[in-house]
C-alpha positions in Angstrom: -26.2 -59.7 171.0 -23.3 -57.6 171.1 -20.4 -57.0 168.8 -18.4 -58.7 170.2 -20.6 -62.2 170.7 -20.5 -62.1 166.8 -16.4 -61.4 166.7 -16.2 -65.1 168.8 -17.5 -66.6 165.9 -16.2 -68.3 163.2 -17.3 -66.8 159.6 -18.0 -69.6 157.0 -18.5 -69.6 153.3 -21.6 -71.6 152.9 -20.6 -72.4 149.3 -16.9 -73.8 149.4 -17.0 -74.4 153.7 -14.0 -72.2 154.0 -12.8 -70.0 157.3 -13.4 -66.7 156.0 -11.6 -64.8 158.7 -12.4 -63.0 161.8 -15.1 -59.7 162.2 -13.1 -56.5 163.4 -15.9 -54.1 163.0 -19.2 -53.3 161.5 -20.4 -51.1 159.3 -23.6 -49.2 160.5 -26.3 -47.3 158.4 -26.7 -43.9 160.0 -30.1 -42.6 159.2 -31.7 -46.3 160.0 -29.1 -47.7 162.9 -29.4 -51.3 160.8 -26.1 -53.2 160.3 -24.9 -52.7 156.4 -22.2 -55.1 156.3 -19.4 -57.0 158.7 -15.6 -55.6 158.0 -13.4 -58.7 158.1 -10.3 -58.8 158.7 -7.9 -60.8 155.7 -6.6 -64.2 156.7 -3.0 -64.2 155.6 -2.2 -64.9 152.4 1.3 -64.4 150.3 0.5 -59.9 149.4 -1.5 -59.6 152.9 1.8 -58.1 153.9 1.6 -55.2 151.0 -2.1 -54.3 151.3 -2.2 -54.5 155.5 -5.1 -52.1 155.2 -7.3 -53.8 152.7 -10.2 -55.9 154.9 -12.9 -57.4 153.4 -16.2 -56.3 153.4 -19.7 -58.8 153.6 -23.0 -57.3 153.1 -25.4 -58.2 155.8 -27.5 -59.5 153.0 -25.2 -62.2 152.6 -25.3 -63.4 155.8 -27.3 -66.6 156.3 -27.5 -67.7 159.6 -26.0 -66.6 163.0 -25.9 -69.7 165.1 -24.1 -70.4 168.0 -20.5 -70.9 167.3 -20.6 -70.1 163.6 -21.9 -67.7 161.0 -22.7 -69.1 157.8 -22.2 -66.6 154.8 -23.0 -67.1 151.2 -20.3 -65.7 148.9 -19.1 -66.9 145.0 
Protein backbone atom coordinates (compact mmCIF):
# COMPACT_ATOMS: atom_id res chain seq x y z
CA UNK A 1 0.00 0.00 0.00
CA UNK A 2 1.23 3.47 -0.85
CA UNK A 3 0.93 6.66 1.16
CA UNK A 4 -1.34 8.04 -1.56
CA UNK A 5 -3.69 5.07 -0.99
CA UNK A 6 -3.91 5.93 2.71
CA UNK A 7 -4.42 9.63 1.98
CA UNK A 8 -7.50 8.92 -0.12
CA UNK A 9 -9.31 7.19 2.77
CA UNK A 10 -11.51 8.86 5.39
CA UNK A 11 -10.33 8.61 9.00
CA UNK A 12 -13.20 7.87 11.37
CA UNK A 13 -13.10 7.66 15.16
CA UNK A 14 -14.84 4.41 16.15
CA UNK A 15 -15.88 5.84 19.52
CA UNK A 16 -17.99 8.74 18.26
CA UNK A 17 -18.25 8.20 14.48
CA UNK A 18 -16.69 11.57 13.67
CA UNK A 19 -14.43 12.21 10.70
CA UNK A 20 -10.98 13.03 12.09
CA UNK A 21 -9.28 14.73 9.16
CA UNK A 22 -6.93 14.04 6.27
CA UNK A 23 -3.66 12.14 6.35
CA UNK A 24 -0.87 14.45 5.25
CA UNK A 25 2.18 12.40 6.28
CA UNK A 26 3.45 9.38 8.18
CA UNK A 27 6.15 9.04 10.82
CA UNK A 28 8.45 6.08 10.21
CA UNK A 29 10.70 4.45 12.80
CA UNK A 30 14.18 4.69 11.29
CA UNK A 31 15.47 1.63 13.14
CA UNK A 32 12.66 -0.76 12.16
CA UNK A 33 11.19 0.83 9.04
CA UNK A 34 7.69 0.47 10.53
CA UNK A 35 5.09 3.22 10.57
CA UNK A 36 4.89 4.74 14.06
CA UNK A 37 2.06 7.18 13.44
CA UNK A 38 -0.06 9.05 10.94
CA UNK A 39 0.09 12.83 10.78
CA UNK A 40 -3.37 14.30 10.34
CA UNK A 41 -4.24 17.76 9.11
CA UNK A 42 -6.50 19.21 11.75
CA UNK A 43 -10.06 19.82 10.66
CA UNK A 44 -10.78 23.52 10.77
CA UNK A 45 -11.92 24.88 14.08
CA UNK A 46 -12.24 28.36 15.47
CA UNK A 47 -8.61 28.55 16.50
CA UNK A 48 -7.04 26.76 13.52
CA UNK A 49 -5.86 30.05 12.03
CA UNK A 50 -3.78 30.61 15.17
CA UNK A 51 -2.15 27.15 15.10
CA UNK A 52 -1.53 26.44 11.43
CA UNK A 53 1.59 24.37 12.21
CA UNK A 54 -0.16 22.16 14.78
CA UNK A 55 -1.24 18.86 13.26
CA UNK A 56 -2.60 15.80 15.02
CA UNK A 57 -0.52 12.64 15.37
CA UNK A 58 -2.32 9.29 15.61
CA UNK A 59 -0.28 6.32 16.86
CA UNK A 60 -0.29 3.28 14.61
CA UNK A 61 -1.51 1.23 17.60
CA UNK A 62 -4.74 3.30 17.61
CA UNK A 63 -5.60 2.20 14.07
CA UNK A 64 -8.04 -0.69 14.31
CA UNK A 65 -8.99 -1.39 10.69
CA UNK A 66 -8.02 -0.18 7.24
CA UNK A 67 -10.89 -0.75 4.85
CA UNK A 68 -11.44 -0.02 1.21
CA UNK A 69 -12.76 3.51 1.86
CA UNK A 70 -12.26 4.15 5.58
CA UNK A 71 -9.60 3.86 8.27
CA UNK A 72 -11.14 3.17 11.68
CA UNK A 73 -9.29 4.68 14.63
CA UNK A 74 -9.97 4.29 18.34
CA UNK A 75 -9.47 7.63 20.08
CA UNK A 76 -10.88 8.78 23.39
